[in-house]
Backbone as ProteinMPNN parsed JSONL, in Angstrom:
{"seq_chain_A": "XXXXXXXXXXXXXXXXXXXXXXXXXXXXXXXXXXXXXXXXXXXXXXXXXXXXXXXXXXXXXXXXXXXXXXXXXXXXXXXXXXXXXXXXXXXXXXXXXXXXXXXXX", "coords_chain_A": {"N_chain_A": [[0.84, -1.192, 0.0], [0.396, 2.243, -0.671], [0.987, 5.112, 1.139], [-0.787, 8.103, 1.337], [-1.042, 11.56, 1.692], [-2.664, 14.704, 2.075], [-3.578, 18.207, 2.091], [-6.402, 20.371, 2.491], [-8.625, 23.206, 2.455], [-11.139, 24.752, 4.401], [-13.301, 27.281, 3.371], [-15.344, 28.684, 4.573], [-15.285, 27.8, 7.147], [-17.245, 26.197, 8.073], [-17.511, 23.518, 9.486], [-19.439, 21.78, 10.436], [-21.344, 21.562, 8.389], [-19.712, 20.549, 6.331], [-18.986, 18.087, 7.485], [-21.542, 16.94, 7.743], [-22.232, 16.518, 5.054], [-20.252, 14.684, 4.315], [-20.798, 12.592, 6.044], [-22.946, 11.537, 4.813], [-21.969, 10.496, 2.449], [-22.064, 9.798, -1.006], [-22.982, 6.585, -2.127], [-22.164, 5.766, -4.692], [-19.956, 7.4, -5.136], [-18.163, 6.53, -3.141], [-17.808, 3.947, -4.115], [-16.51, 4.447, -6.58], [-14.116, 5.548, -5.638], [-13.073, 3.323, -4.265], [-12.818, 1.555, -6.425], [-10.8, 2.84, -7.796], [-8.689, 2.271, -6.201], [-8.426, 3.431, -3.702], [-8.112, 3.272, -0.264], [-8.883, 2.999, 3.26], [-9.489, 5.768, 4.017], [-9.291, 8.858, 5.51], [-10.304, 12.011, 6.902], [-9.229, 14.816, 8.63], [-9.722, 17.647, 10.808], [-8.503, 20.9, 11.469], [-9.462, 23.34, 13.465], [-8.322, 25.777, 14.118], [-6.872, 26.684, 11.925], [-8.578, 26.169, 9.857], [-7.931, 24.053, 8.279], [-8.102, 21.073, 6.434], [-6.979, 17.843, 6.82], [-6.068, 15.158, 4.971], [-5.827, 11.634, 4.752], [-4.964, 8.677, 3.13], [-4.814, 5.3, 1.985], [-3.354, 3.851, -0.834], [-3.757, 1.375, -3.282], [-1.279, -0.744, -4.841], [-0.668, -0.031, -8.225], [-2.862, 1.602, -8.446], [-5.499, 3.777, -9.679], [-5.931, 6.348, -8.903], [-5.025, 8.83, -9.748], [-6.52, 9.404, -11.99], [-8.977, 10.096, -11.061], [-9.896, 12.852, -11.016], [-11.075, 13.149, -13.533], [-13.272, 11.577, -13.46], [-16.751, 11.225, -13.811], [-18.534, 10.985, -11.574], [-16.971, 11.844, -9.435], [-16.482, 14.461, -10.305], [-19.085, 15.44, -10.171], [-19.517, 15.305, -7.376], [-17.583, 17.149, -6.547], [-18.664, 19.462, -7.711], [-20.95, 19.661, -6.156], [-19.791, 20.2, -3.692], [-18.677, 22.64, -4.179], [-19.63, 25.291, -3.247], [-18.79, 27.433, -1.863], [-17.999, 26.465, 0.567], [-15.505, 25.254, 0.632], [-12.065, 25.836, -0.423], [-11.497, 26.327, -3.838], [-9.954, 25.789, -7.059], [-9.12, 27.39, -10.261], [-9.879, 25.452, -12.066], [-12.124, 24.386, -11.097], [-11.718, 22.522, -9.091], [-11.119, 21.11, -5.856], [-8.741, 22.848, -3.901], [-5.888, 21.186, -3.337], [-3.202, 20.182, -1.543], [-0.362, 18.314, -1.773], [1.271, 16.354, 0.754], [4.454, 15.645, 2.107], [5.718, 12.641, 3.385], [7.408, 12.393, 6.38], [7.946, 10.82, 8.51], [7.244, 7.557, 9.625], [5.7, 4.926, 11.411], [5.061, 1.593, 11.966]], "CA_chain_A": [[0.0, 0.0, 0.0], [1.059, 3.543, -0.73], [0.346, 6.09, 2.03], [-0.943, 9.376, 0.645], [-1.621, 12.596, 2.563], [-2.78, 16.025, 1.465], [-4.407, 19.121, 2.871], [-7.353, 21.252, 1.82], [-9.015, 24.244, 3.406], [-12.519, 25.248, 4.403], [-13.396, 28.734, 3.207], [-16.321, 29.241, 5.496], [-15.11, 27.289, 8.498], [-18.462, 25.482, 8.441], [-17.172, 22.103, 9.584], [-20.664, 20.999, 10.643], [-21.913, 21.275, 7.063], [-18.758, 19.662, 5.652], [-19.143, 16.765, 8.1], [-22.874, 16.431, 7.389], [-22.17, 16.015, 3.68], [-19.412, 13.495, 4.247], [-21.495, 11.516, 6.75], [-23.903, 10.995, 3.849], [-21.257, 10.388, 1.175], [-22.813, 9.01, -1.981], [-22.436, 5.229, -2.333], [-21.482, 5.674, -5.987], [-18.65, 8.04, -4.988], [-17.338, 5.586, -2.389], [-17.473, 2.842, -5.014], [-15.498, 4.92, -7.544], [-12.854, 5.65, -4.91], [-12.583, 1.955, -4.058], [-12.426, 1.022, -7.734], [-9.536, 3.488, -8.156], [-7.641, 1.785, -5.316], [-8.354, 4.218, -2.473], [-8.51, 2.513, 0.919], [-8.574, 3.577, 4.571], [-9.489, 7.208, 3.743], [-9.742, 9.675, 6.643], [-10.08, 13.451, 6.82], [-9.206, 15.453, 9.95], [-9.935, 19.097, 10.724], [-7.85, 21.796, 12.432], [-10.311, 24.534, 13.489], [-7.514, 26.989, 14.254], [-6.442, 27.139, 10.596], [-9.596, 25.706, 8.909], [-7.263, 23.107, 7.386], [-8.502, 19.68, 6.394], [-5.85, 16.958, 6.562], [-6.588, 13.892, 4.46], [-4.903, 10.515, 4.668], [-5.543, 7.503, 2.5], [-3.895, 4.301, 1.461], [-3.618, 3.542, -2.235], [-3.245, 0.075, -3.687], [-0.305, -0.75, -5.936], [-1.366, 0.003, -9.506], [-4.103, 2.37, -8.317], [-5.81, 4.753, -10.731], [-6.416, 7.545, -8.21], [-4.675, 10.016, -10.525], [-7.555, 9.646, -13.004], [-10.247, 10.454, -10.42], [-10.439, 14.166, -11.392], [-11.84, 13.055, -14.775], [-14.412, 10.704, -13.236], [-17.995, 12.011, -13.726], [-19.098, 10.978, -10.216], [-16.1, 12.717, -8.637], [-16.763, 15.835, -10.739], [-20.402, 15.804, -9.626], [-19.302, 15.562, -5.945], [-16.864, 18.414, -6.427], [-19.635, 20.522, -7.988], [-21.795, 19.712, -4.965], [-19.023, 20.806, -2.604], [-18.168, 23.945, -4.611], [-20.622, 26.335, -2.989], [-18.201, 28.371, -0.918], [-17.58, 25.823, 1.813], [-14.08, 24.91, 0.523], [-11.29, 26.553, -1.438], [-11.449, 25.685, -5.154], [-9.082, 26.48, -8.01], [-9.752, 27.85, -11.502], [-10.39, 24.279, -12.782], [-13.27, 23.922, -10.312], [-11.281, 21.389, -8.279], [-10.686, 21.545, -4.53], [-7.306, 23.08, -3.755], [-5.357, 20.046, -2.607], [-1.744, 20.317, -1.483], [0.246, 17.071, -1.306], [2.178, 16.449, 1.894], [5.528, 14.664, 2.103], [5.865, 11.873, 4.605], [8.731, 12.554, 6.985], [8.116, 9.785, 9.518], [6.196, 6.527, 9.677], [5.98, 3.798, 12.286], [4.0, 0.57, 12.004]], "C_chain_A": [[0.879, 1.246, 0.0], [0.298, 4.48, 0.197], [0.347, 7.442, 1.323], [-1.611, 10.372, 1.588], [-1.643, 13.918, 1.807], [-3.637, 16.905, 2.351], [-5.269, 19.959, 1.94], [-7.781, 22.283, 2.854], [-10.5, 24.573, 3.26], [-12.485, 26.754, 4.245], [-14.236, 29.332, 4.315], [-16.061, 28.843, 6.946], [-16.308, 26.5, 8.98], [-18.219, 23.976, 8.462], [-18.42, 21.245, 9.793], [-21.289, 20.623, 9.304], [-21.009, 20.336, 6.284], [-18.921, 18.228, 6.169], [-20.493, 16.151, 7.739], [-22.852, 15.823, 5.992], [-21.352, 14.725, 3.597], [-20.003, 12.315, 5.026], [-22.498, 10.829, 5.828], [-23.254, 10.851, 2.471], [-22.017, 9.436, 0.25], [-22.183, 7.632, -2.146], [-21.677, 5.101, -3.655], [-20.11, 6.359, -5.96], [-17.699, 7.107, -4.238], [-16.908, 4.424, -3.277], [-16.418, 3.247, -6.037], [-14.135, 5.063, -6.877], [-12.245, 4.264, -4.681], [-12.067, 1.352, -5.365], [-11.079, 1.592, -8.189], [-8.386, 3.058, -7.238], [-7.455, 2.594, -4.051], [-8.906, 3.376, -1.326], [-8.228, 3.348, 2.168], [-8.436, 5.104, 4.497], [-10.077, 7.944, 4.939], [-9.452, 11.138, 6.365], [-10.213, 14.008, 8.234], [-9.302, 16.962, 9.76], [-9.196, 19.826, 11.838], [-8.643, 23.101, 12.447], [-9.524, 25.84, 13.575], [-7.138, 27.573, 12.887], [-7.471, 26.843, 9.508], [-9.011, 24.721, 7.888], [-7.837, 21.707, 7.562], [-7.264, 18.858, 6.043], [-6.416, 15.605, 6.157], [-5.48, 12.856, 4.388], [-5.642, 9.345, 4.047], [-4.431, 6.532, 2.135], [-4.34, 3.979, 0.042], [-3.019, 2.182, -2.558], [-2.16, 0.254, -4.743], [-1.102, -0.783, -7.242], [-2.671, 0.771, -9.465], [-4.272, 3.331, -9.49], [-6.354, 6.044, -10.131], [-6.099, 8.819, -8.992], [-5.691, 10.364, -11.594], [-8.876, 10.09, -12.387], [-10.76, 11.846, -10.793], [-11.239, 14.164, -12.703], [-13.096, 12.197, -14.617], [-15.683, 11.537, -13.072], [-18.609, 12.064, -12.326], [-18.282, 11.895, -9.308], [-16.369, 14.172, -8.999], [-18.099, 16.325, -10.169], [-20.286, 16.112, -8.129], [-18.604, 16.904, -5.747], [-17.78, 19.591, -6.723], [-20.538, 20.745, -6.769], [-21.086, 20.429, -3.817], [-18.562, 22.228, -2.933], [-19.225, 25.033, -4.472], [-20.116, 27.333, -1.951], [-17.716, 27.746, 0.363], [-16.076, 25.527, 1.827], [-13.397, 25.797, -0.501], [-11.207, 25.706, -2.704], [-10.534, 26.477, -6.066], [-9.846, 26.846, -9.279], [-10.293, 26.702, -12.352], [-11.609, 23.675, -12.09], [-12.962, 22.618, -9.583], [-10.883, 21.906, -6.905], [-9.173, 21.781, -4.529], [-6.79, 21.993, -2.821], [-3.839, 20.095, -2.688], [-1.161, 19.012, -0.944], [1.201, 17.327, -0.143], [3.201, 15.324, 1.806], [5.597, 13.948, 3.441], [7.288, 12.034, 5.132], [8.984, 11.546, 8.101], [6.946, 8.819, 9.427], [6.647, 5.429, 10.624], [4.799, 2.843, 12.246], [3.826, 0.073, 13.416]], "O_chain_A": [[1.955, 1.278, 0.597], [-0.916, 4.629, 0.059], [1.366, 7.867, 0.779], [-2.629, 10.062, 2.207], [-0.755, 14.208, 1.006], [-4.333, 16.423, 3.245], [-4.925, 20.217, 0.787], [-7.342, 22.233, 4.003], [-11.035, 24.658, 2.154], [-11.712, 27.432, 4.923], [-13.883, 30.349, 4.912], [-16.565, 29.484, 7.867], [-16.393, 26.163, 10.161], [-18.663, 23.251, 7.572], [-18.448, 20.092, 9.363], [-21.714, 19.484, 9.114], [-21.5, 19.411, 5.637], [-18.987, 17.279, 5.387], [-20.57, 14.955, 7.459], [-23.391, 14.738, 5.773], [-21.725, 13.79, 2.888], [-19.732, 11.16, 4.696], [-22.854, 9.671, 6.044], [-23.907, 11.059, 1.448], [-22.539, 8.407, 0.681], [-20.965, 7.527, -2.29], [-20.663, 4.406, -3.727], [-19.2, 5.946, -6.679], [-16.557, 6.916, -4.657], [-15.767, 3.969, -3.197], [-15.517, 2.462, -6.331], [-13.112, 4.737, -7.478], [-11.047, 4.063, -4.88], [-11.011, 0.72, -5.398], [-10.313, 0.918, -8.878], [-7.238, 3.437, -7.468], [-6.429, 2.463, -3.385], [-10.012, 2.841, -1.403], [-7.432, 4.286, 2.132], [-7.402, 5.66, 4.866], [-11.214, 7.691, 5.337], [-8.484, 11.472, 5.683], [-11.175, 13.715, 8.944], [-9.002, 17.486, 8.687], [-9.251, 19.426, 13.0], [-8.509, 23.901, 11.521], [-10.009, 26.889, 13.15], [-7.091, 28.79, 12.711], [-7.269, 27.222, 8.354], [-9.528, 24.578, 6.78], [-8.031, 21.226, 8.679], [-6.579, 19.157, 5.064], [-7.158, 14.983, 6.917], [-4.348, 13.158, 4.013], [-6.789, 9.058, 4.39], [-3.267, 6.908, 1.998], [-5.53, 3.852, -0.244], [-1.898, 1.878, -2.15], [-2.121, 1.263, -5.448], [-2.103, -1.493, -7.341], [-3.507, 0.614, -10.355], [-3.315, 3.652, -10.195], [-7.139, 6.75, -10.765], [-6.845, 9.794, -8.9], [-5.728, 11.502, -12.062], [-9.808, 10.428, -13.117], [-11.975, 12.021, -10.883], [-12.006, 15.095, -12.95], [-13.898, 12.103, -15.545], [-15.696, 12.471, -12.27], [-19.153, 13.097, -11.936], [-18.845, 12.637, -8.503], [-16.473, 15.024, -8.117], [-18.223, 17.473, -9.743], [-20.889, 17.074, -7.654], [-18.99, 17.694, -4.885], [-17.688, 20.621, -6.056], [-20.843, 21.882, -6.409], [-21.71, 21.175, -3.062], [-18.1, 22.943, -2.044], [-19.659, 25.621, -5.463], [-20.895, 27.985, -1.258], [-17.083, 28.419, 1.177], [-15.444, 25.544, 2.884], [-14.047, 26.427, -1.335], [-10.887, 24.519, -2.65], [-10.349, 27.68, -5.884], [-11.056, 26.641, -9.37], [-11.083, 26.938, -13.266], [-12.067, 22.591, -12.451], [-13.811, 21.733, -9.468], [-10.365, 23.017, -6.789], [-8.419, 20.993, -5.099], [-7.204, 21.897, -1.666], [-3.265, 20.053, -3.776], [-1.426, 18.638, 0.198], [1.85, 18.37, -0.067], [2.86, 14.189, 1.472], [5.541, 14.576, 4.498], [8.254, 11.829, 4.398], [10.11, 11.427, 8.586], [5.807, 9.218, 9.184], [7.817, 5.046, 10.642], [3.66, 3.252, 12.469], [2.985, -0.789, 13.668]]}, "name": "protein", "num_of_chains": 1, "seq": "XXXXXXXXXXXXXXXXXXXXXXXXXXXXXXXXXXXXXXXXXXXXXXXXXXXXXXXXXXXXXXXXXXXXXXXXXXXXXXXXXXXXXXXXXXXXXXXXXXXXXXXXX"}
């Protein structure tokens, strides 16, 4: 498994709404993520900075890099693009990869 971490940011700081949406994540979105090789996906929130920290495990040979072109993922991103999160000019959530500097099993 490949460990993958990245951060995003809430624009509004409305973590309750963000959490509500993710508590009801669409089954078809979860299935597309699984199909792409995404496993053990968690998102944490730092209220001081409004930063979302995401961690996931990716299978060897995963196709997670193609997810931005997936229609279900695009539909989810459109749903989330109402001011709650920071988005870029491509209408994608601003996602900053993080380098792993320590790991312990």
